[in-house]
C-alpha positions in Angstrom: 28.8 -1.5 3.2 25.4 -3.1 3.1 22.3 -1.2 4.5 18.5 -0.6 4.2 17.0 2.6 2.8 14.6 4.0 5.8 13.9 7.3 4.3 13.7 8.9 1.0 13.4 12.6 0.1 13.9 12.4 -3.6 17.4 13.5 -3.7 18.9 12.1 -0.4 18.4 8.8 1.3 18.8 7.6 4.9 20.3 4.3 5.0 20.4 2.1 8.2 23.6 0.1 8.2 24.0 -3.5 9.8 25.7 -1.8 12.8 22.4 0.3 13.4 24.3 3.4 12.3 22.2 5.7 10.1 23.9 7.7 7.3 22.7 10.0 4.5 23.4 9.0 1.0 23.1 10.4 -2.5 22.4 8.2 -5.6 25.2 7.4 -7.9 24.5 9.1 -11.3 24.2 6.0 -13.3 20.8 5.0 -11.7 19.3 8.4 -12.8 20.4 7.6 -16.4 19.1 4.1 -16.7 16.1 3.9 -18.7 13.6 2.8 -15.8 9.9 3.5 -15.9 9.8 4.7 -12.5 10.1 8.1 -11.0 12.2 7.0 -8.0 14.9 4.1 -8.8 15.4 3.8 -5.0 12.6 3.2 -2.6 12.2 2.9 1.3 12.8 -0.8 2.0 15.4 -1.4 -0.5 18.8 -3.3 0.5 21.6 -1.2 -1.0 25.4 -1.3 -1.3 27.0 2.1 -0.3 30.5 3.5 -0.1 32.2 6.6 1.3 32.5 9.5 -1.4 35.9 9.4 -2.7 36.3 13.1 -2.4 34.9 13.0 1.2 35.2 11.2 4.4 31.6 12.0 5.6 29.4 11.6 2.6 28.1 8.3 1.0 26.8 7.3 -2.3 24.6 4.3 -3.2 26.4 2.2 -5.6 24.2 -0.7 -6.1 20.7 -1.9 -5.3 20.0 -5.6 -4.2 17.2 -7.6 -6.1 13.8 -6.9 -4.4 11.6 -9.6 -3.0 8.7 -7.4 -3.8 7.1 -3.9 -4.1 4.2 -1.8 -3.8 4.0 0.6 -6.8 1.2 2.9 -8.3 1.0 5.0 -11.4 2.9 8.4 -11.0 0.4 11.1 -10.7 2.6 13.4 -12.5 4.1 11.2 -15.3 1.4 8.8 -16.2 3.8 6.6 -18.4 5.8 6.0 -15.1 5.1 4.2 -12.0 6.1 5.5 -8.5 7.4 2.8 -6.0 5.8 3.3 -2.5 8.1 0.7 -0.7 9.9 -2.6 -1.2 10.7 -6.0 0.5 7.4 -5.8 2.6 5.9 -8.6 4.5 2.6 -7.1 5.0 0.6 -4.3 3.3 -1.7 -2.4 5.6 -4.6 -0.1 4.4 -5.7 2.2 7.0 -9.4 2.9 6.0 -12.2 5.0 7.5 -16.0 5.3 6.7 -16.1 8.9 8.4 -13.8 12.1 8.2 -12.7 11.2 5.5 -14.5 8.1 3.9 -12.5 5.4 2.2 -14.4 3.9 -0.8 -14.4 0.3 -1.4 -13.1 1.0 -4.8 -9.8 2.3 -3.3 -9.7 -0.5 -0.9 -10.1 -3.0 -3.8 -7.4 -1.2 -5.7 -4.9 -1.4 -3.0 -5.6 -5.1 -2.3 -5.1 -5.8 -6.1 -1.7 -4.0 -6.1 -0.6 -6.1 -3.2 -2.0 -9.2 -4.8 -0.1 -8.6 -8.0 3.1 -9.0 -6.0 2.0 -11.8 -3.6 2.1 -9.3 -0.5 -0.5 -10.3 2.4 -2.7 -7.6 3.0 -4.6 -6.3 6.2 -7.5 -3.8 6.1 -7.4 -1.7 9.2 -10.7 0.1 9.7 -9.9 3.0 12.1 -11.7 5.5 14.2 -14.5 3.3 15.4 -15.0 5.8 18.3 -16.5 8.1 15.9 -19.2 5.6 14.3 -22.8 5.8 14.8 -24.9 2.4 14.5 -25.3 2.9 10.7 -21.4 3.1 10.2 -20.7 0.2 12.5 -23.2 -2.0 10.6 -21.6 -0.8 7.2 -18.0 -1.8 8.5 -19.2 -5.2 9.9 -20.7 -6.0 6.5 -17.5 -5.1 4.8 -15.3 -7.1 7.2 -17.4 -10.1 6.4 -17.3 -9.5 2.6 -13.5 -9.4 2.6 -13.3 -12.3 5.0 -15.2 -14.5 2.7 -12.5 -14.0 -0.1 -9.7 -14.5 2.4 -8.7 -10.9 3.5 -8.2 -10.0 7.1 -9.6 -7.0 8.8 -8.9 -5.0 12.2 -11.5 -2.8 13.6 -9.9 -0.3 16.1 -9.3 3.2 17.3 -6.1 5.0 17.7 -7.0 5.7 21.3 -7.8 2.4 22.4 -4.7 0.8 24.1 -6.2 -2.8 23.6 -6.6 -2.2 20.1 -3.0 -0.7 19.6 -1.7 -3.9 21.5 -3.6 -6.2 19.1 -2.2 -4.4 16.1 1.3 -4.5 17.6 1.0 -8.4 17.9 0.0 -8.5 14.1 3.1 -6.4 13.1 5.6 -8.5 15.3 8.6 -9.4 13.3 7.5 -8.1 10.2 8.1 -5.1 7.7 4.7 -3.6 7.3 3.7 -0.8 4.9 1.0 1.6 6.0 -1.1 3.4 3.3 -4.2 5.2 2.9 -5.9 8.5 2.3 -4.8 11.6 4.2 -6.7 12.0 7.2 -7.5 8.2 8.0 -5.2 8.3 11.2 -1.9 6.7 10.0 0.4 8.9 11.7 -1.6 9.0 14.9 -1.7 5.0 14.8 2.2 5.0 14.3 2.8 7.3 17.1 0.7 5.2 19.4 2.7 2.1 18.6 5.9 3.3 20.1 7.3 6.4 21.6 10.0 6.4 19.0 7.9 7.7 16.2 6.7 11.3 16.3 5.0 11.8 13.0 3.1 15.0 12.7 -0.8 14.8 12.8 -3.4 17.3 11.6 -7.3 17.8 12.1 -9.4 16.7 8.9 -10.6 19.8 7.0 -14.3 20.4 7.5 -14.3 21.6 4.0 -15.3 18.7 1.6 -14.5 16.4 4.5 -10.9 15.6 3.3 -7.6 14.9 4.9 -4.8 17.1 5.1 -1.2 15.7 4.0 1.0 15.5 7.1 3.5 13.0 5.9 5.8 14.3 3.1 8.1 11.5 2.5 8.1 7.8 3.0 9.8 6.5 6.1 10.8 3.3 7.9 10.7 3.0 11.6 12.0 0.0 13.8 9.1 -0.1 16.6 10.8 -3.1 18.3 13.7 -5.5 17.4 13.1 -6.9 13.8 9.7 -5.2 13.5 9.6 -2.4 11.2 6.8 -0.2 9.9 6.9 2.2 6.8 4.7 5.4 6.9 3.8 6.8 3.4 2.3 10.0 2.4 -1.4 9.9 2.0 -2.9 8.8 -1.4 -5.7 10.6 -3.0 -6.1 8.2 -5.8 -4.5 4.8 -6.6 -4.1 4.1 -10.2 -2.5 0.7 -11.1 0.8 0.2 -12.6 2.4 -2.6 -14.2 -0.9 -4.7 -14.4 -2.2 -5.5 -17.9 -6.1 -5.7 -18.3 -6.0 -9.4 -19.6 -4.4 -10.5 -16.1 -6.4 -8.1 -13.9 -9.0 -10.9 -12.8 -6.1 -13.0 -11.6 -5.7 -10.7 -8.7 -9.2 -11.1 -7.6 -9.0 -14.2 -5.4 -12.7 -15.0 -5.7 -12.5 -14.5 -9.7 -9.2 -16.4 -10.1 -10.6 -19.7 -9.1 -13.4 -19.4 -11.7 -11.2 -18.2 -14.6 -11.0 -21.6 -16.2 -14.7 -22.2 -16.2 -15.5 -19.3 -18.7 -16.7 -20.5 -22.1 -13.9 -18.5 -23.8 -10.5 -18.5 -22.9 -9.9 -14.9 -23.5 -13.1 -13.8 -21.6 -12.8 -10.3 -20.2 -15.8 -11.1 -17.8 -17.4 -8.0 -19.1 -20.1 -8.9 -21.7 -19.2 -12.4 -23.2 -21.9 -15.3 -22.9 -21.0 -18.3 -20.6 -18.8 -16.2 -18.2 -18.4 -18.1 -15.1 -17.7 -14.8 -13.0 -20.8 -13.1 -14.1 -22.7 -16.3 -13.3 -21.1 -16.3 -9.8 -22.1 -12.5 -9.5 -25.8 -13.3 -10.4 -25.6 -16.2 -7.8 -24.2 -14.0 -5.1 -20.8 -15.8 -5.1 -18.9 -12.8 -6.2 -19.7 -9.7 -4.2 -21.2 -6.8 -6.4 -18.9 -4.3 -4.9 -15.8 -6.2 -6.0 -17.2 -6.8 -9.4 -17.8 -3.0 -9.8 -14.3 -2.3 -8.6 -12.9 -4.9 -11.3 -15.2 -3.1 -14.1 -13.8 0.3 -12.9 -10.0 -1.0 -13.0 -10.7 -2.7 -16.3 -11.9 0.5 -17.9 -8.9 2.4 -16.4 -6.7 0.1 -18.6 -8.9 0.1 -21.5 -9.3 3.9 -21.7 -5.3 4.1 -21.2 -5.0 1.8 -24.4 
């Protein structure tokens, strides 16, 4: 039988079959023995082949994983040489960001966008909690929205408690499988609860200490909010270390840099110090946002230090 993984706890997987039945499965041992550089060989969003456990009429095992169209991956926080899959077969990658309680840095936003760009997944930046903003915060968000719009990224400004905003988001998600990611406390679970009554994700107040979110989502899980429309809720991410991206290809995943790469004086330009660099020239002329270039340097340094 063919099905799609809708929940992963690390040892058991919930699989949605084509007849809409949900069954719990375990992974056939051979997958655990394969020399894969990921901590989780099966992830939410995977299409899999399953069969009934020969020794049982009620237990199932995953026997095969169908080829993935794409996936979102980050470096495992526990095994640095390994990647950790967040989800696969995604139509839209949604980053839920906040400028208050807690604050999402532009560096984190850019790391998420680069990760999605590497696997050609369209992205949406969702600036949440507008009901908590003062004029300074509102002006800052509008500036960021304009910056990302200038390089081709879409944004939504919203509040989880505004029905009009929720309806706009629902229209964007219609007919897609969308991944929701972000720091703990930015309001992912509240948003998903508002999208439909079928989702009852736990929510928790942001800690006053250090203004940081508290983890409420433990495992990645997919929900069908309407026919053929799925959302994937993922555990809150504190840091997003890039995986499977080499330093020499990093600039290709910055759209505003990608179109300038062929204009550099040296074919192997790292865009950090070389003379005749078209990207540095564009930075000085205001055509490459300084915040984006700083994010590039931070990611490049990560890879350089790793080597």
